[in-house]
C-alpha positions as CSV (number, residue, x, y, z in Angstrom):
1,M,0.0,0.0,0.0
2,E,1.4,3.4,-1.0
3,K,1.7,6.2,1.5
4,L,-0.5,9.2,0.8
5,T,1.0,12.6,1.7
6,I,-1.2,15.7,2.0
7,L,0.4,19.0,1.9
8,L,-1.4,21.8,3.7
9,S,-0.5,25.4,4.2
10,D,0.0,26.9,7.6
11,T,-3.4,28.7,7.3
12,Q,-5.1,25.4,6.5
13,L,-3.4,23.6,9.4
14,L,-4.4,26.5,11.7
15,N,-8.0,26.2,10.6
16,I,-8.1,22.5,11.1
17,K,-6.6,23.0,14.6
18,R,-9.3,25.6,15.5
19,Q,-12.1,23.3,14.2
20,L,-10.8,20.4,16.3
21,E,-10.5,22.6,19.4
22,N,-14.1,23.9,18.9
23,L,-15.4,20.4,18.4
24,I,-13.6,19.0,21.5
25,L,-14.7,21.9,23.6
26,S,-18.3,21.6,22.5
27,E,-18.3,17.9,23.2
28,I,-16.8,18.5,26.7
29,E,-19.5,21.0,27.4
30,L,-22.3,18.7,26.2
31,T,-20.9,15.9,28.3
32,R,-20.8,18.2,31.4
33,K,-24.4,19.2,30.8
34,Q,-25.5,15.6,30.4
35,A,-23.8,14.7,33.6
36,N,-25.2,17.7,35.3
37,I,-21.8,18.6,36.5
38,A,-22.0,22.2,35.4
39,Q,-24.2,23.1,38.4
40,R,-22.2,22.2,41.5
41,Y,-24.5,23.8,44.1
42,M,-28.1,22.6,44.2
43,N,-31.4,23.4,46.1
44,K,-33.4,20.6,47.7
45,K,-35.4,19.7,44.6
46,Q,-32.3,19.5,42.5
47,T,-30.6,17.4,45.2
48,C,-33.5,15.0,45.3
49,N,-33.3,14.6,41.5
50,Y,-29.5,14.2,41.7
51,L,-29.7,11.5,44.3
52,Q,-33.0,10.1,43.0
53,I,-34.7,10.2,46.3
54,S,-37.8,11.8,47.8
55,N,-37.8,15.0,49.8
56,N,-38.6,13.0,53.0
57,T,-35.6,10.8,52.4
58,L,-33.4,13.8,51.8
59,D,-34.5,15.2,55.2
60,T,-33.6,11.9,56.8
61,W,-30.2,11.9,55.2
62,I,-29.6,15.4,56.4
63,K,-30.3,14.3,59.9
64,H,-27.7,11.5,59.4
65,G,-25.0,13.9,58.3
66,L,-25.5,14.7,54.6
67,P,-23.5,18.0,54.2
68,T,-25.5,21.2,53.7
69,I,-24.6,24.8,53.2
70,K,-26.9,27.3,55.0
71,I,-26.9,30.9,53.8
72,S,-29.5,33.3,55.2
73,G,-32.0,30.5,55.9
74,S,-31.5,29.0,52.4
75,I,-30.1,25.5,52.1
76,R,-27.8,24.5,49.3
77,F,-26.0,21.2,48.6
78,D,-22.6,20.7,47.1
79,K,-22.4,17.7,44.7
80,I,-18.7,17.1,45.5
81,A,-19.4,17.1,49.3
82,I,-22.4,14.7,48.7
83,D,-20.3,12.3,46.7
84,H,-17.6,12.3,49.3
85,W,-20.2,11.7,52.1
86,L,-21.7,8.8,50.1
87,S,-18.2,7.4,49.4
88,S,-17.3,7.5,53.1
89,L,-20.5,5.6,54.0
90,A,-19.7,3.0,51.4
91,K,-16.2,2.5,52.8
92,S,-17.4,2.2,56.4
93,S,-20.0,-0.5,55.6
């Protein structure tokens, strides 16, 4: 099989590089949105959806130590802190 060589100008190479960068960045952003990572801090409803549990179960988990952030009477939940908390429970059982 013969080797095929394609000669491109510097401008063409730069355009290909930019197109690949844009494609990769858009795919990363799409993946982040699909994984719902883009939004780190959540309210109770979002946290219930994230954990796939009911509001009553969330309240029980909070009593058992699920980390919360309280700001002026408003409660927020950090996905990273939740994941660490769940991992620590998995390791201890």
